[in-house]
N, C-alpha and C positions, 0 to 999 in steps of 0.2 A: 399395458399389463406388466407387472413385475415378474421377473424370472426367478423369484425366491419365495419360499413359504415364510409365513410370519415367524415360525420357529428359527428358520435359517437367518433371519434378520436380527434377532435379539442381541447376540454377541457383537456383531459389527456396529449396530446402533449404539450399544453401551460404550464401545470403544470411541466412536465418533463424539458422543456426548461428553465423555471424559476429557476430550481435547478442548472443548469450549468451556468447560467448568471453571478453569482459572480466570477467564474473562468475567464470569458472573461473580465469582468469589472476590475479585479485586474491588468490586463495588458493594460488597456486603450481601450479595445474593447467593442463590443456589438453585438447584433443580433436582427433582426426583423423577426417575424413569418409572413410568407406570405400565408400559407394555406396547405391543405392536399388534394391530389388527387390520387386515386387508391393505397393507402398505401405509397405514397411518400410524405415526409414532405419537404416543400420548405421554406427556410430561406434566409436572406441576411445578410452577415457579415458586420458590420459597425465599425467605429472608427479605432483603431489600427489593428483590425483583417482584415480589408479590405486590400488586397494586401500583407498580411504577408506571408512570405515563409512557415511558419508552419501551415497556416490555413487549408490545406488539412488534415494534421494529426489531428488537433483539431476537424475537422468535423467528420472524420471517427472513430477515437479512443477515442474521448471525447464525443461529442454530440450525434452522431448516436448510439454509444455503450450504452449510458444512455437511449436513447429512446427504444432500444431493450430490455434492462433490465427492464425498468419501464412498458412497454406496450406490445410489441410483437416482437419476433426475426426476423420477416420478414419486419419490417419497414425499409425504406431507407431514406436518407437525401440528399438533393440537395441544394447547395448554388447558388443563382441567383446573379451574380455579379452586383455591383452598376452601374447604368447607363443603364442596360439592362431592357427593358420593360418586365413586367410580368403580365399576366392575367390568373388566374387559370381556368377560364371558357373556355379558348381557347386551353387548353391542351387536 
């Protein structure tokens, strides 16, 4: 169980995501932060990252790993595909 509320996690998560954004941008991609709910961070890959065959590896071994190092080892990351509706309040 995480010792933080979802609200407590928002700013640290944004800061951690900003640290990995240059890696995505260098390949023509990007990422949108959508929110945090129950220790799950929701993002949307955009640009060249959207639909990239390596995006799953990037999410798990790049972005999620960095979140776990920077904040807490129990955080998880979920990519919400483009075109899919997302409302954090309905989770």
